[in-house]
N, C-alpha and C positions, 0 to 999 in steps of 0.2 A: 444583429448578434443574437445567438440562440441562448436559451436558458442555461445558466451556469458556465457559459463559455467566456471566461476571462482568466487572466493570469493571476496566480497567487505568488509565484516566484518566477525567476527567469526561465525555469524549465517545466513547471507544473501549472496546469489550469484546474480550476474547480471541477470542471466537467469530468476529469479523469477519476474523480473520487465519488461521483454520484451513484446512487443505486440504479442499476439498469432497468428495473421494472417501473419505478415511480419518479425517478429523477430527483429525489430528495437527497440532500447532503447534510451530514453532520460531521464536522472535521475539527480535530484538535490542532491548534496552530503548531504545537511542538512536533507533531507527526510530520507535518509539511516541512518544517525547519530541518529536522533530522534527515528526511528524504532528500532535501536539496543538498545538504552536506554530503550525503552518500553519493548522490549524482555527481557532485563536483569531484569527489575523490575517485569515483569509478571512471570518470572521463568519457562516459558513453550514455546515451539515453536510457532511462528506466521506464519500462512499460508496467503501469499499474493494471493488474488484471482484476482486482477486487478492492474497493475502498469501503465506503459506507454501504451498509445493508439494512434495509427496513426489515421488520420482523418476518414478513411474508417471504421475502427473497432469501433471508438467512435460513429459514426452514427449508425452502426449495433446494438450496445447495448443500443441505446437511450440516449447517453450522451449529455450533453449540449454543444453548439458550443464552448464556451470558457472554457471547462473543464480543470482543472489543471492536469488531467491525461495526457493531450496533451503536457504539459510543464514539465513533470517529477516531479511535485510537489504534487502529490496525490497518495494514494494507498488504496485499499480496503482490509480489513483483516477479515478473517473468525473468528467469535466468537460465541460460544454456548450461548443460551438464558440465562441460569442461571449464566453466568459469565459477562453479559453485563454491569451491574452497576459498578462493580469493574474495568472493562476494561476502561470504560469511564473516571473514576476518574484518573487512571494511565496515560491515554493518555493526559488528561489535565495537569497533573503534569509534563509530558515530553515536554510540550510546543507546541503541535499541535494547529494551528490557527483555524481550523474547525474540528469538530468531529460530525459526523452524524451516528447515529445507525439505522440500518434497521432490528430491532427486529426479526420478524418472518422469515426474509430472512437470518438471522444469519451472518451478516457482519457489519463492521463499515467502513465508508469512512473517511480517515484522510488526512488533507491538511497542508501544510506549506505555508507561504506567504512571 
């Protein structure tokens, strides 16, 4: 078994949320719980494109200094253009506190607070 390679829920592993540069993970359990609920409602796999970010990686990708990715309270999820309206509706129903769609870039930023 590799570092962080174990299941948190039926559909998500810890590895999906680790920082790509240092493999560190800080993850709020409520984020994973809401993502699993969203996955169940969505009925299809969700691809986490960004979970936890260390300070160095956050700067590298142009993240804001107080990004909730740094606190394990945000995730970016890949979503195709034609699915984005429905995805936004479901994310709101699942209780995410902030939902930002990046249309042409094909992802949503989801936060809990």
